[in-house]
C-alpha positions in Angstrom: -7.3 -23.6 6.0 -4.6 -26.0 4.2 -5.3 -24.4 0.3 -5.3 -20.8 1.6 -2.2 -19.1 1.3 -0.8 -17.6 5.2 -1.6 -14.1 4.7 0.3 -11.4 6.9 -0.5 -7.9 8.0 1.8 -5.7 9.5 0.2 -2.4 10.6 2.9 0.5 12.3 1.5 2.8 14.6 2.0 6.1 16.4 -1.0 8.3 18.3 -3.2 7.5 15.5 -6.3 6.6 18.0 -9.0 8.4 16.2 -8.6 6.0 13.3 -6.5 2.8 14.8 -9.3 0.8 15.7 -11.4 1.4 12.1 -7.9 0.2 10.7 -7.4 -2.9 12.9 -11.1 -4.1 12.6 -11.3 -3.9 8.7 -8.1 -6.7 8.7 -9.6 -8.6 11.8 -12.9 -8.5 10.7 -12.3 -10.0 7.1 -13.3 -13.5 8.2 -9.8 -14.9 6.8 -8.8 -18.0 8.6 -5.1 -18.2 7.7 -3.9 -14.6 9.0 -1.4 -13.5 10.7 -1.8 -9.5 12.1 1.0 -7.6 13.4 0.8 -4.5 15.1 4.1 -1.8 15.9 3.3 0.8 17.7 6.1 3.5 18.2 5.1 4.2 21.9 1.7 6.1 21.4 0.5 8.7 24.5 -2.9 8.6 23.2 -4.6 5.6 24.0 -3.7 3.2 21.0 -2.3 0.9 23.0 -5.6 0.6 24.6 -7.1 0.3 21.3 -4.2 -2.5 20.8 -4.2 -4.3 23.8 -8.2 -4.5 23.4 -7.8 -6.5 20.4 -4.4 -8.8 21.4 -5.8 -11.9 21.8 -6.3 -12.0 17.5 -3.0 -10.6 17.2 0.1 -12.9 16.3 2.4 -10.1 18.4 2.5 -6.4 19.1 4.1 -4.5 20.7 4.5 -0.6 22.0 7.6 1.1 21.9 9.8 3.8 21.2 11.4 3.4 17.1 13.1 5.1 14.7 10.3 6.0 12.7 7.6 4.6 10.4 9.5 2.6 7.9 11.6 0.9 11.3 8.3 -0.2 12.7 7.5 -1.8 9.5 10.5 -3.4 9.2 10.1 -4.7 12.8 6.8 -6.5 11.4 7.7 -7.5 8.6 11.0 -9.4 10.4 8.5 -11.6 11.8 6.3 -12.6 9.4 5.8 -16.0 7.9 3.1 -15.2 5.6 2.4 -16.6 2.2 1.7 -12.9 1.3 3.0 -9.6 3.1 1.2 -6.6 3.3 1.6 -3.2 5.4 -1.8 -1.5 6.1 -1.3 2.4 7.9 -2.6 3.0 11.0 -5.1 5.5 9.5 -6.1 3.3 6.4 -8.8 0.7 5.8 -9.4 -2.1 3.8 -12.7 -3.2 2.3 -14.5 -6.8 3.7 -13.6 -9.7 1.4 -10.2 -8.3 0.3 -8.0 -11.3 1.8 -10.5 -14.0 0.0 -9.8 -12.1 -3.0 -6.4 -12.1 -3.1 -6.5 -15.9 -2.2 -8.2 -16.4 -5.4 -5.5 -14.1 -7.4 -2.8 -15.9 -6.2 -4.5 -19.0 -7.1 -4.4 -17.3 -10.7 -1.4 -15.6 -10.9 0.7 -18.3 -9.7 4.2 -16.7 -11.1 2.7 -12.8 -9.4 5.3 -11.8 -6.6 2.9 -8.6 -6.2 -0.7 -8.0 -6.4 -2.5 -5.2 -5.9 -5.8 -3.8 -6.7 -7.9 -0.3 -6.5 -8.3 2.2 -3.5 -10.1 5.4 -2.5 -9.5 8.2 -1.3 -11.3 8.6 1.8 -11.9 10.9 3.9 -11.4 11.3 7.8 -15.2 9.6 8.2 -14.8 6.9 5.5 -16.6 9.0 3.1 -15.1 8.4 -0.4 -13.5 11.5 -2.1 -12.9 9.8 -5.2 -11.7 6.5 -7.2 -8.1 5.5 -7.8 -8.0 2.8 -10.3 -4.7 1.1 -11.4 -3.6 -1.4 -14.3 -0.6 -4.1 -13.7 2.3 -2.3 -12.8 5.8 -2.9 -14.0 9.0 -1.5 -12.9 9.4 0.8 -16.0 5.7 2.4 -15.8 6.6 3.2 -12.1 9.5 4.9 -12.8 8.1 6.4 -15.6 4.6 7.7 -13.6 6.2 7.8 -10.0 3.3 6.0 -7.4 1.2 4.1 -9.5 0.4 1.7 -6.6 -0.6 2.1 -2.6 0.8 0.0 -0.2 -2.7 0.0 1.3 -4.0 -2.1 -1.6 -0.7 -4.2 -2.5 0.5 -7.7 -1.6 4.0 -9.5 -2.0 5.3 -13.3 -1.3 7.5 -13.3 1.4 10.7 -14.6 -0.7 11.3 -11.4 -1.9 12.8 -10.2 1.3 15.0 -13.1 0.6 16.3 -11.5 -2.3 15.7 -7.7 -1.6 15.7 -7.4 1.9 13.7 -4.7 3.4 12.5 -0.9 3.7 15.1 1.5 3.6 15.1 3.2 6.9 17.1 6.1 5.8 13.9 7.9 4.0 10.8 9.1 5.5 8.4 9.7 3.1 9.8 7.6 -0.4 10.0 4.2 1.7 7.3 3.2 -0.3 8.1 4.3 -3.9 11.9 2.8 -3.3 10.5 -0.6 -2.4 7.8 -1.1 -4.9 10.3 -0.3 -7.4 13.0 -2.9 -5.8 9.6 -5.6 -5.6 9.2 -4.7 -9.6 12.9 -4.7 -10.5 12.8 -8.5 -9.3 9.5 -9.6 -9.6 6.4 -10.0 -11.6 2.7 -7.7 -10.7 -0.6 -8.5 -11.3 -3.4 -6.4 -10.6 -7.2 -7.3 -9.7 -9.4 -4.9 -10.9 -12.1 -4.4 -7.3 -11.6 -2.0 -5.2 -9.6 -3.3 -2.2 -9.2 -0.3 0.0 -9.7 3.0 1.6 -6.4 5.1 1.4 -7.4 8.3 4.3 -6.4 11.6 3.2 -6.3 14.3 6.4 -4.9 17.7 7.8 -2.4 15.1 10.1 -1.5 12.8 7.0 2.4 12.8 6.7 2.5 13.8 2.7 0.8 17.1 3.8 2.8 18.0 6.0 6.4 17.7 5.1 5.5 17.5 1.4 8.9 19.3 0.2 10.7 16.4 1.7 8.7 13.3 0.2 9.3 15.2 -3.2 13.2 15.5 -2.3 13.2 11.7 -1.5 10.7 10.5 -4.7 13.5 12.4 -6.9 16.4 10.8 -4.4 15.1 7.8 -5.1 14.5 8.2 -9.2 18.3 9.6 -9.4 20.2 8.5 -12.3 16.7 6.5 -13.8 14.7 9.1 -14.8 12.7 8.0 -18.5 13.1 10.1 -21.6 9.7 12.1 -22.1 8.9 10.2 -25.3 8.6 6.9 -23.2 7.0 8.2 -19.9 3.8 9.0 -22.3 4.3 6.5 -24.2 3.4 4.8 -20.6 1.0 7.0 -19.9 -0.9 6.0 -23.1 -0.2 1.8 -21.8 -2.4 2.8 -18.6 -4.9 4.8 -20.7 -5.1 1.3 -22.7 -5.2 -0.7 -19.8 -7.7 1.1 -18.2 -10.0 1.6 -21.5 -9.9 -2.8 -21.3 -11.4 -2.8 -17.7 -13.6 -0.2 -18.6 -12.6 2.7 -17.5 -14.2 5.3 -19.6 -15.5 7.8 -17.0 -12.1 7.9 -15.4 -10.0 8.4 -18.3 -12.1 11.1 -19.5 -11.4 12.4 -15.8 -8.0 12.0 -15.5 -7.4 13.8 -19.2 -9.8 16.8 -18.2 -7.6 17.3 -14.7 -4.3 17.1 -17.1 -5.3 19.8 -19.6 -6.6 22.1 -16.2 -3.0 21.6 -14.8 -4.7 19.5 -12.1 -2.5 16.6 -10.4 -3.9 13.4 -9.4 -3.7 12.9 -5.6 -2.0 10.1 -6.0 
């Protein structure tokens, strides 16, 4: 255990009892011996508290009380985190088996990385895979150019970053994750592991499907004054395709080009 980095996962939760058990089991059943798991519930009324209490002995800390929203709940957990590597996993998303061990191996290889990400599957309410999302090594400018080219569901960062860049912006309802990872990559270096690390659930009650207009406005707010010219955006798109090709994702590239030709945007 002394050679394994300590990993802290924070799960913010509010009335997601339908999925919360699967999320928590995906963390606790990793079999990783140096884990700190924190669950922050916003005062759920749908039985979520009973699910959390059932696993209480395996949690470093949990609480169920009214909060000021998802970013506030995550910050409450992050401010208690003591791990070497930190992540948050939403209460309707899941990790796949072996992710924490894979992160530990990647951290040993990528000693100067501050953020390490994997690939993710878009899944439905029954955990069925809708499609895969393949990523490449993220950079600050590539995120400015293309938006959220990673997801928190498969992202881990060094705890020391909080001493340099602080916490999530609680004034943002939707785009706090985009703002956060922009700040992470502006301050540090990213790395990518070409493995699928988790499931990003898409269902009718996801936040982006419910308040899409507000999410778009917040993304524009985060980007204000930092947009890149079109030629540079296209250059970063070519960069991503080239790195995907190096990874062998030729079918994925072809599918993306076909969707773009049809005017269909990727879900993430």
